[in-house]
N, C-alpha and C positions, 0 to 999 in steps of 0.2 A: 504494500500500500504506500501511497505518497499523498502529499497535500499540495494542491495547486490553487493559485489565485490569479485573477486578472482584474484590472481596474481602468476605467476611463473617468477621470476626475476633472474638476475645474481649477484645481490648485495642485501643487507638487504631490506626487503619488508615493514618494519614497517612504514616508512615515506610516501611511496607511498600509502599504505592502508589508512593512516590517511588523507592525502590530497584528496584521492578519495572519502572518506566518506563525507568530507566537501562539495564536489560537489554534493553529493546525499542527503544532509541534508534535503532538501525540501520534500523528500519521507518519512521522519520519524523523529520525534523529541523526542520521549518518551524514547528511549534507544539506546545505541551504543555498539558495540563489535568488537574486532579483535582477531583472532587466527593466530599465525605463527607456522611454522614447521621447526625444526632443526634436521634432521635425523628422528629418531623415536619418538622425543619428541615434544609435543605441548606446546606452550606458549600462555596463554589466559588472556585477561582483558576485562571486560564488566561491564556495569552498567546503571542505569537510568539517562537520561538527554542527552543534546547535546554532539556532538563529542568533542567540545572544553572543556566541563566540565568534561567529563568522563575520559579523558586521560591527565595525567601529565607526566613530563619528566621521572620520575622514572618508570612509566608504560611503556613508549615507549622503554626505555632501556632494559626492560625485554622481549620485543617481538622480539626475535632473530630468524633468519632464512631468507631464500630467497623466501619462498613460504608462502602464507597466504590468508585468507579470512576475509571479514568484513561485517558488517550489521548495518543499522539504522532502528529502529522499529517504525512503526505506528500500533497500535493495531487494530485488526479486531473485528467485532461485537461479543460481549459476552466475549471477552478476558479480562484478568486482567492487570492492570498497576503494574506489579510486577517485581522485579529484577530477580526472578527465571525464568521469561519468556524472559529475554533479550537473544539475540542470538549473536554468534553461539551456538548451542547445541553440546554436546559431548557424545559418547558412547565408551566404551573400548573393545567391542567385536563385530566382530571377529578380527579387526586389529587396532582399534583406529580410529574413524571417527568423524570429526566435520562438521557441516552443517549450512548453512544460506539459508533462504527460503523467497520468496516474493509470496504471493498469499493466497489461502485458500482451504483446502480440504473439499469437501462437504460430504464425507463419513468417516470423522475422527472418529466418534463414533463407527461405525462398525469396522473400522481398529483397534481401541483401544481394542475392545473386542477380535478380532482375535489375536492381539499381546499377550494378556494376556493368553488366553485359548489354542491357537494352537502354536504360536511361542515362548511362554514362555519368553516374554520380558515385562518389567515393564516401564510404562511411568510416570514420576514424576510430570508433570505440566499439565495444561489444554491446552497447545499450540498444535495445529495441526502440527506445524513444528517439534516438538519432535516425534510425531507419524510418520511423513514422514521419519525422520532420522532412527527410529527403523525398519521401513519397508525396507529401503535401506540396513541397516545392516544385516537384516535377509536374504534378497535376495543375498547379497554378500557372506554370510556364505554358502548358498545353492549352489551358482555357483562355489565355490572354494573347494568343498569337495574332489574332485579328483585331485587336483593339485595346483600349485602356482598361485597367482593372476597376471593377465596381462590385457591388454586393452580389449581383447575379452571377458574375463569372467566378467569384469566390465560392459561392454555393455549388457551382458546377464542379469546381475542383474538389470540394468536400465529398460530393457524390462519387467522384473518382477514387478518393481515399477509401470510402466505404466499400467499394467494389473490390479493392485490392487487399485491404487489411482485415485480418481475422483476429478474434480475441476480444480483449477488454481494453477500452481506452476512453478516458475523459481528458479533454485537451483544452488548453488555452494557448493562443499564439498571437504574436504581433507581426504586422506587415509594415515595414518602414514607410512612413509617409501616408499611410492609409487608415490603420486602426486596429482594433482588437477582435479576434476571432475565437469562438469556443464551439466545441461540438462533442458529442457523446456517441459511443458505439450503438449499433442497431438493437442490441439486447439490453442496453441500459444497465450493465453490470456494475460499473463503478459510478459513484454519485457525483452530481454536479448541479449546483443551484445558482440563481442570480437574483440580485435585488437592486433597489435604487435608493438614492437619497437626494433631497432637494437642497440646493445651495442658492445663494443670491445670483449666481451666474448661470444656473440651469440645473438639469438633471445629471447626476453622477451614477455610474453603473459599477457594480462589483459582482464578480463571478468567483465561486469558491467550491471546494470539495464538500464543505459542510456549512450549514446555516449559522453555526455558532460564530463564524468569522464575520458574518453580516451583522449579527446582533450586537457584538461588542464594538463594532465600528460605526454604529448608528444607521445602518442600512435596513430598509424594509424588505423582507423576503417576498419576492414576487411569485416564483415557482421554480420547480426543477426543470432543467433542460431535458426535453423528451428524448427517448432513444432515437438515434438517427437524425436528430435535429441539429442545426447549426444556427448560431446567432452571430451577427457582425455589428459592431458599433464603430462608426467612423470617428475621425479625430474631432469632428464638430458635435459629436454626441448623438447622431442620428442612429436609431435602432432598427435593425433588420433581422428577420428570422425566416427560416424555411426548413421544411422536412426534406432531407437529402438522401434518404435511404428507403428501399422497399422491403417489405416483409419484416417490419419492425415488431418487437414485442418487449414488454418491460419485465426484466428478470433481475432485480437487484440482488447483489451478493448478500446472503442472509447473515454471513459472519460480520458484516458491518454492524448489525443490530446486536449481535452476541457480544462482540468485543471491540472492534476497530474504532467505531465512532464514539464521540463524546456523548454522554447521556443527555446533554442539553441541546443536541442537534435534532433537526427534522430532516429525514431522508425520504424522498418520494412521497411527501405528505404525511409521513408517519413519525411520531415522537419516539426517539430511541429509548428514552427513559420509560415511557409507557410500555413498550414492548418488553423491557427487562422486568418490569413489574409482572406482566403477564406470564413470563417464563417462570417466575417464582410461584405463581398461582397454579400453573400446569404441573410443576413438580410436587406441590402440596397435594393436588388431587391424586397424583400417582401414588404417593406415599399413603394417603388415606385409603385408597381402594385395594392396594396389593402389598402394603408393607406395614400393617398395623402392629406387627410384632416388635417393631423398633421402639425401644424405650429411650426417647430423645429428651435430654434435660435442657439443652440450649442449642440455638442456631448461631453459627459464627461465620461471617463472610471472609473470603480471601480478598484483601484490598486490591484494586478499587472497583473494577467494573462489575463484580458480582454482587455488590452491596444492595442494589434495588431488588434483585431476585431473592436474595437471602431474607431481606426484610419482609417482603410480601409472603414468602413461604412461611416464615415464623408467624406472621399475623393470621394466616389461614389455618395453621395447625394449632394456634393458641399456645405457642411455646415461646419462651423468653428469647429475645434477640440480644446478642452481646457482641461487642468489638473485642476479639481475642488476640488480634495481631496488630501491631503498630508498624507502620511503614516509614522507613527512613527516606525522605524525599531528596536528600542531598548526596546520595551515592551516585556517582557518575556511571554512565552506561558502560558495561564491559564489552568492548568490541570483539575481543578474541578470547573465547573460552574453549580451548581445544579438548579439554578432558573433564571427566566427571568431578574431580576435586575442585576445579575452578567454578563449575556450575553450582556445586553445593555451597561454596564460599559466597558466591554471588547472592543466592537465596538468603543465606544467614545474615548477610550485610543489609539486605533490603527489608527483611521482615524480622520482627521479634515477638515471641509469644508471651502473653501475660498469664502467668501460672494461676492467678486468682480466678480466672474464667475457665480454667481447664481442670483443676485439681479435683479428682473424685467424681467427675461428671461424664455422662454419655453425650458427646458433642456431635452435632451434624455440621461439617464443614461444607460450605457452598462456594464453588468456583464457576467461572463462566464456561470453561472448557478444559479438557485434558488432551494435550497434544503429544509431546514427547514423554511426559510422565515424570521427568526429573524434578520439576518444581513440586508437583503433587506429592511425590515420595518424600521429599525433604520436609514439606509442611506437615505431613502426617507424623513424621518422626519428631518434629518440634513439638507437636501437640502431645505426643506420648511423654516426651521429656518434661513437659509442663505439668504432667500428672493426670492426664485424661484417663478415664476408666475404659470407655469404648469410643472408637472413632468411626463415625459414618461419614461418607464423602458423597456429595451430590454435584453433578455437572449440569449447568443450565442448558447445555447443548448435547447432542448425541456424540458417540465416539467418532473422533477424526480418523478416518481409515484411508483417505486418499489425498494425494498432494493437490494443492491449489495451483492452477496454471494461469490465473487471471489477475496476478499482481500481488499476491500475498506470499511471503517467503516462509512456506511451511516445510518441514523436514521431508526427506524421502520416505517411501513406504517402509523401508527397513528401520528407519528411526522412529516411526510412529508407534506408540505403545499399543495401539489397538490392532495393529497388523497381526493377523493369525492368532488373536486372543479374543475370547468372549469376555463378558462382564466379570465373571468370577476370576478369570486369569488376570485381567487388568487390576482388579481389587487386590489380588495377591501380590502383584508387582509393586503397587504403591504402598502396600502394608496396612491398608484400612481393614476394618472389621466388616464393613458392608459398603457397597458402591451402587449409586443410583444415577442412571443417565436419562436425560430428557429424550423422549421419543421424537423422531423427525416430524411426524405429523403434528405433534403438540407444539414443537418449535415454530413450524409454519403458521399454525393457528395463533400463536402468541403475537405474531406480526400482523397477520391478515385481520385479526380482530380489531385492530386500530383503524384499518382502512379496508372495508369490504371490496374495494376496487382492485386491491393488490392481492393477487392470487398466485402468481408464478415467481419463483425465486431461483437463484443460482445456488445450488446446494451440493456441488460436486465433492467437496472435502468430506461430506458425510455419506453420500450415496454413490459416488463415482460417475454420475451422469453429467457430462460436460456439455453445456447448453449450446455451444457453437458447433458441435457435431464434427469437429475436425481433429480432436485429440485422440491420437492412436497410442497403442502400447509402445511403439517405437519412439514416439515423441516423448513419452514419460521416461523411457530408458535414457534418452539423450539428456533430458533435464537432470536426471539423477547422476549421470556421469559428470555433467558440468558442476553440479553441486559438490560431488565428492572430490573432484579436482581442486575446486576452490577451497574446500575445507582442508585438504592436504597441504596446499600452498600456505594457508593461514597457520597451520600447525608448524610447518617448517620455519616460517617467519618468526613465530612466537619462540620456538626453541633456539633459533639463532640469536634473537635479542636477549634471551635468557643467558646464553653462553657468553655474550659480550657484556653482560652486566647492565643491559638497558631496561630489563624488567626485573623487579624485585619480587621474590616469592618466599613465603614461609612454609 
């Protein structure tokens, strides 16, 4: 997942972009970038790290202009943690274009070959976002051969992008001297919203991955960008939009509601917070009907995204809700954790159990999901050390059994704890006394209940059904090979730094 922003303002856009990226920081902590436009000139600054670390006062002063885009990066499977892959990306032909992308192209390798052999374009990194940028640039070049660039020719180019690109993509881009473009893939997998604010000089527009960025910057949420739709806002603030794809359907990634998005966001007209409350209700009903034998004294959430589900579950069951873990918010992100010991240490640094809430009690721990199982196993052990009598564990989502290929960096099938294990096997692996998973139908109902119009979801990490229809076993094997190679390189780098005394270990 990544976070993207685009703005057409009536005053300098740099501070708005910076503040908006801070609101989307949860969507990516590996790299940050901003590009602004002043006439035909782009001003760019990007680098590895958090927004607050990448941008200094001198960088902000250099980002001149009233139009801009921003990006926070979370790498997808097989990608490198390199400053060269920090976004936005730039090409200088045909007009000068910068682009930020959230998602993952499933046919990036094929497109890369086409760009090189047919379109005569060169891609410098391994990022599918740069591939997407070059496809857009080529389609813009083709659509403007007979005249000047305008909204209609831009939409023709986006139609060409939809015909060529497969997978998930929510995009913001700028065309030098023209304006801001945004579009979403025909399946609407990754989120994208826009809103407006009125100033003395006229209407300002903001496009973002989540509505929380609009709320905090004083913009009114208008709506989500529809699957296959493109919007273009020129430098004068004129708004244009058009449906640019055929065979569209809305299939938002359900993991956005489970974990990725902030609870105070609205995605496709649905409150993320409300869906998480519903997940707790669904879990409570499951426990009531088929697990009455569980003698639960207290419900404890795993901070932070599972808190609404745990609270509602406790309320429905009439059981005390307690905060049993304290999260340290000042521990920096561990970029390289090649071994089990490093992962264990990371969990212990970030969470601490309060024995007063565990000692002598049968506790129900509630988390949003169980993926690799390392964190769950360590948390169960922490609860035992704090004196818990019995430890029951509930996941607000079903077992994660398949990799996500649409922009979420999930482990390979071999790394997923649910691979080749049933619920009892997973329970034994994490060391709990009993394990409860949300049923997929119940999870879908938790979201659909908020909006009856929303019925279809991208649920591949739970059921292995890839909505774009082009994900093969060979493709998954390739992704896993890329990820394994990347992890091996990271481990070699870590050990080399350790040998040179550049990393301190106890």
